[in-house]
N, C-alpha and C positions, 0 to 999 in steps of 0.2 A: 646876550642871552647865551647860555652856557649848554654845553650837552654832556652827558655824561654816560661811559658805559656803564649798564647795569646787567648785562648777562651775557654769555658766549657759549653758545651750544655747537657741537661738532659733531658729525656723523661720516660714516664714510661714503666716497663716492661709488655710484652706481656699478663703476667697471671693479672696484674695489683696490684701484691702485692709488688713490688720492684721498681727499676729503672735502666735506663740503661744511661752510662754515657760517654761521649766523652770529652777528652780532648786534645786541638790541641796546639802543641809547633814547635815553629819556631827555627832556628839556627841563626847563624852569615851569612848565604849565603841564609837566605830566604828560607830554603827548609822546608817543613810542613810536621809534621809526628804526625798522629792521634793517641791516645790511648783511646781504650774503652775498659770498663768493665760493667759486669752483676752485679750490686748488690741487687741480689735477690735471698733469701738462697732458694726457691724452683727451680729457672730456672738455677742457677749458675752452679750444675754439671750436667744438660741435654744439655744445648745449649752453641753455641760459635758462635764469629761472623766470616764471610766472606764476601770480598767486590770484587762485579765484576766490572771490569775495561772496558772500553772500549776507545780504542783511534782511532777517527773516523778524518783525515786531521790533521788539528791542533788545534783539538779540543777534549778534554779528558772528559770522564764521569765515575763517582764511583757511585754504588749503595750499601750500606752496608745492609747485611741478617743476621738474627740471625736464625743459622741452628742446626737443632739435631745432638748432638753429633752421630759419625760414620758415618753421611752424607756429602756430599763435594759438592757446586754448582758453585765453582770458575769458571770463564771464565775471560780469558784475550786474547784480540785479537786486532789486529791495523791494520790501512788501510795507506798504503802506493803509489799507484798510481790512476789515474783517474779512472781505471775500478772496482778498489775495493772500491772506493769511491760510486762510484754509485749502485755496487751491495750492498753496505749495506744501503745505502739510500732508494732504490725502490725493486719492486718486480718484478720478471719479466714479469708479465702482463701489470704492470704500465710502464716498461722500452719500450714495444711493443708500447703502446698507447702515449708514449713521442716522438718514433720514427715516428707515426704517424702524431702526431704534426708539427715535425720539417720537414717533408717531406711536409705539406701544408702549410709552410710558406717560404717567402722569405728571411726573417731577425730574428738572434735571439732575437732582440731588442723588436719586437713584441710578444715576448713568456716572457719578464720579469713580474714578479710577478705571473706567472701560474704554474699550476703543474710543469712545467720542469725546472723553477727557479734554483733550484739547481744544475742542470746539467750544466746550463750555469755560474753559478758561478764557478764551479768547473772547467771547462774549460778553462775558461780565467785564473783563480788561476795556474794552471798546464800548459798551453799552451799557455798563454799570446796572446788568440786569442778567438773571439765569433763568427768567420766567420760559416756560416749556412753550409757550406759542409762540413768542416773540423769537425764541432759538429756533425753533423750526420753520416760521417766514424765514429768517437769514440764513438759513441752510439751503431752503430751497431756494433763494435768489444767488447765492453761491452756486447750486447746480447749476441754474441756468445759465450762470456768467463765465463757468467752468472754464470750456473753451476761449474765451476772449482774454482771459489772462495771460500774458506774456509767457509767464512763470509759472505753470501750474503742477505739480509734481511728476506728473506724466512727460513734459519738458525738460525737467531738471533731471531726471533720469537718464532722458536720453542725450543732454547735453554731458552729463558726468561719462556715458559709454563713449560719447565720441572724444571726450580728454583721453581717455585711458586706449582707444584705437588712434589718438594723433600721436600715439608714444610720450605721451605725459608721463613721468613716473612721478608718483606721489613724494615727497620728501619728510620724513617725519625729525625735525631736529631734536636732539636730546641733550 
C-alpha cells in the first residue's frame, strides 16, 4: 500500500520565529493521515499538537491546538441518537424555548428556517417523520434526558473554555 502527499499547509508559529507545517497524506483507500510538525527552535521543545474531535450525527469536526508540554486538552466524543444530537446542539434553556415554539404551532413545516430548524431536520433523519406531536414528544424526552447526556451543549462550551484556559492555542493551517 502506498501513501502520497496530497497537500502541504504552512502557518507562522505562535511566537512568530518559526513555522508550523501540516502535510496531508492519502493512501489507496483514500484514508487521510495529517502529519504536523513544529519547525521552530524556540517552541519545538515547549509545545506539542493535540486535536479535538467531535462527531455530531453524520458530521465530524476537528480542531488542532498547540499545547504546552505536560498539559493535555484532548476531547473526543460522538453522538449516536436524537436526544444526544439535540443536547449537543442546544442549551437546556434553548430546548425549553423550542418546546414552547412546538407547543404554539400545528405544523413543523411552519418552523423551517427558525431556531428549531435543526431539531426538525434531526427528527426527520432519525425517525423519518416531522409530525408535530411526535417531534414534541421527542423534544420533551430530550429535555428530561438533557443532563444525563455526557456531552450536552453546556458541557461542550465548558470544555472548550477549559481548552482555552489550558493555554491550548487553536491552529489554523492555510
